[in-house]
C-alpha positions as a Markdown table, in Angstrom:
| # | Residue | x | y | z |
|---|---|---|---|---|
| 1 | Met | 0.0 | 0.0 | 0.0 |
| 2 | Asp | 1.5 | 3.2 | -0.9 |
| 3 | Ala | 1.9 | 6.5 | 1.2 |
| 4 | Ser | -1.1 | 8.3 | -0.4 |
| 5 | Ile | -3.5 | 5.3 | 0.1 |
| 6 | Arg | -2.3 | 4.8 | 3.7 |
| 7 | Lys | -2.8 | 8.5 | 4.3 |
| 8 | Gly | -6.3 | 8.5 | 2.9 |
| 9 | Gln | -7.1 | 5.4 | 5.1 |
| 10 | Leu | -5.9 | 7.3 | 8.2 |
| 11 | Ile | -7.9 | 10.3 | 7.3 |
| 12 | Ile | -11.1 | 8.3 | 7.0 |
| 13 | Leu | -10.5 | 6.1 | 10.1 |
| 14 | Ala | -9.8 | 9.5 | 12.1 |
| 15 | Ile | -13.0 | 11.1 | 10.9 |
| 16 | Val | -14.9 | 7.9 | 11.7 |
| 17 | Ala | -13.3 | 7.9 | 15.2 |
| 18 | Val | -14.2 | 11.4 | 15.9 |
| 19 | Trp | -17.7 | 10.8 | 14.5 |
| 20 | Leu | -18.1 | 7.8 | 16.9 |
| 21 | Ile | -17.0 | 9.8 | 20.0 |
| 22 | Ile | -19.4 | 12.6 | 19.2 |
| 23 | Ser | -22.2 | 10.2 | 18.4 |
| 24 | Phe | -21.9 | 8.2 | 21.7 |
| 25 | Leu | -21.5 | 11.5 | 23.7 |
| 26 | Ser | -24.6 | 12.7 | 22.1 |
| 27 | Thr | -26.4 | 9.4 | 22.9 |
| 28 | Phe | -25.4 | 9.7 | 26.6 |
| 29 | Val | -26.5 | 13.2 | 26.7 |
| 30 | Thr | -29.9 | 12.2 | 25.2 |
| 31 | Leu | -30.3 | 9.4 | 27.7 |
| 32 | Phe | -29.6 | 11.7 | 30.7 |
| 33 | Ser | -31.6 | 14.6 | 29.4 |
| 34 | Phe | -34.7 | 12.7 | 28.1 |
| 35 | Gly | -34.4 | 9.3 | 29.4 |
| 36 | Pro | -34.6 | 6.1 | 27.3 |
| 37 | Ala | -37.8 | 7.2 | 25.4 |
| 38 | Arg | -35.6 | 8.9 | 22.7 |
| 39 | Leu | -32.8 | 6.3 | 22.7 |
| 40 | Trp | -34.2 | 4.4 | 19.9 |
| 41 | Arg | -33.7 | 7.4 | 17.6 |
| 42 | Asp | -30.0 | 7.5 | 18.4 |
| 43 | Ala | -29.7 | 3.7 | 18.0 |
| 44 | Val | -31.3 | 3.8 | 14.5 |
| 45 | Gln | -29.1 | 6.9 | 13.7 |
| 46 | Leu | -26.0 | 5.0 | 14.7 |
| 47 | Leu | -26.8 | 1.8 | 12.7 |
| 48 | Leu | -27.6 | 3.8 | 9.6 |
| 49 | Ser | -24.5 | 5.9 | 9.9 |
| 50 | Gly | -22.4 | 2.9 | 10.6 |
| 51 | Ala | -23.6 | 1.2 | 7.4 |
| 52 | Leu | -22.9 | 4.2 | 5.5 |
| 53 | Trp | -19.4 | 4.6 | 6.8 |
| 54 | Tyr | -18.9 | 0.8 | 5.9 |
| 55 | Cys | -20.0 | 1.5 | 2.3 |
| 56 | Leu | -17.6 | 4.5 | 2.2 |
| 57 | Tyr | -14.7 | 2.6 | 3.5 |
| 58 | Arg | -15.3 | -0.1 | 0.8 |
| 59 | Gly | -14.9 | 2.6 | -1.8 |
| 60 | Gln | -18.5 | 3.6 | -2.7 |
| 61 | Thr | -18.4 | 7.1 | -4.2 |
| 62 | Trp | -22.1 | 7.7 | -3.3 |
| 63 | Ala | -21.5 | 6.9 | 0.3 |
| 64 | Arg | -18.6 | 9.5 | 0.4 |
| 65 | Trp | -20.8 | 12.4 | -1.0 |
| 66 | Leu | -23.7 | 11.6 | 1.2 |
| 67 | Met | -21.4 | 11.6 | 4.2 |
| 68 | Val | -19.9 | 14.9 | 3.0 |
| 69 | Phe | -23.5 | 16.4 | 2.8 |
| 70 | Phe | -24.4 | 15.0 | 6.3 |
| 71 | Leu | -21.3 | 16.2 | 7.9 |
| 72 | Ala | -21.8 | 19.7 | 6.3 |
| 73 | Met | -25.4 | 19.7 | 7.5 |
| 74 | Ala | -24.4 | 18.6 | 11.0 |
| 75 | Gly | -21.9 | 21.5 | 11.1 |
| 76 | Val | -24.6 | 24.0 | 10.0 |
| 77 | Leu | -27.1 | 22.6 | 12.7 |
| 78 | Ala | -24.3 | 22.9 | 15.4 |
| 79 | Leu | -23.6 | 26.4 | 14.4 |
| 80 | Ile | -27.4 | 27.2 | 14.5 |
| 81 | Gly | -27.5 | 25.4 | 17.9 |
| 82 | Ser | -24.9 | 27.6 | 19.2 |
| 83 | Leu | -26.9 | 30.7 | 18.5 |
| 84 | Ser | -29.8 | 29.3 | 20.2 |
| 85 | Val | -28.0 | 28.4 | 23.4 |
| 86 | Leu | -26.0 | 31.5 | 23.5 |
| 87 | Arg | -28.8 | 33.1 | 25.8 |
| 88 | Ile | -28.4 | 30.2 | 28.2 |
| 89 | Ser | -24.6 | 29.6 | 28.4 |
| 90 | Ser | -21.7 | 31.1 | 26.4 |
| 91 | Gly | -19.7 | 27.9 | 27.4 |
| 92 | Leu | -22.3 | 25.5 | 25.7 |
| 93 | Ser | -22.4 | 27.8 | 22.7 |
| 94 | Leu | -18.5 | 27.3 | 22.3 |
| 95 | Ile | -19.0 | 23.7 | 22.5 |
| 96 | Phe | -21.6 | 23.8 | 19.6 |
| 97 | Ile | -19.2 | 26.0 | 17.7 |
| 98 | Gly | -16.6 | 23.6 | 18.2 |
| 99 | Leu | -18.5 | 20.6 | 17.1 |
| 100 | Gly | -19.6 | 22.5 | 14.1 |
| 101 | Ala | -15.9 | 23.2 | 13.3 |
| 102 | Ile | -15.1 | 19.5 | 13.6 |
| 103 | Glu | -18.0 | 18.6 | 11.3 |
| 104 | Phe | -17.0 | 21.2 | 8.6 |
| 105 | Val | -13.3 | 20.1 | 8.7 |
| 106 | Ser | -14.4 | 16.4 | 8.5 |
| 107 | Ala | -16.7 | 17.3 | 5.5 |
| 108 | Gly | -13.8 | 19.2 | 3.9 |
| 109 | Leu | -11.1 | 16.4 | 4.3 |
| 110 | Leu | -13.5 | 13.7 | 3.2 |
| 111 | Gly | -14.7 | 15.7 | 0.1 |
| 112 | Ala | -11.5 | 17.4 | -1.0 |
| 113 | Ser | -8.5 | 15.2 | 0.0 |
| 114 | Lys | -6.8 | 13.7 | -2.9 |
| 115 | Asp | -5.5 | 11.0 | -0.5 |
| 116 | Val | -9.0 | 10.1 | 0.5 |
| 117 | Thr | -9.9 | 10.0 | -3.3 |
| 118 | Thr | -6.8 | 7.7 | -3.9 |
| 119 | Phe | -7.7 | 5.4 | -1.0 |
| 120 | Leu | -11.3 | 5.0 | -2.0 |
| 121 | Ala | -10.4 | 4.2 | -5.6 |
| 122 | Tyr | -8.1 | 1.6 | -4.2 |
| 123 | Gln | -10.8 | 0.0 | -2.1 |
| 124 | Ala | -13.4 | 0.1 | -5.0 |
| 125 | Thr | -10.9 | -1.7 | -7.2 |
| 126 | Lys | -10.1 | -4.2 | -4.3 |
| 127 | Tyr | -13.7 | -5.0 | -3.6 |
| 128 | Ser | -15.0 | -5.0 | -7.2 |
| 129 | Gln | -12.8 | -7.8 | -8.3 |
| 130 | Pro | -14.5 | -11.1 | -8.4 |
| 131 | Ser | -13.5 | -13.8 | -5.9 |
| 132 | Ser | -11.7 | -16.7 | -7.4 |
């Protein structure tokens, strides 16, 4: 595996790791804020997103652009959320701004990195070959 492919793989794995951390923290906040009644929503979101990340990792271009869109939208929603909680707590607002920045950077890396493109092309070729 050449350096560009490896770097693209590491970028994707880092984005997935950050996404998992944010998702689990969000699930815990939901659990403690609203109780288990809304937990099913987070579980479904986690399963569907996990399936999408799996398709992306295997080189599916459609999954890449769908995740870029979702990450960018999450960034927008985090920034809107930061404005809505600004009246309550400036510290909480900064957390939302930080999350939005992370989402935007992730979307940018996933969408614009040549290393990610190289890795996904490698994966698509690897998984599209028929088994012997």
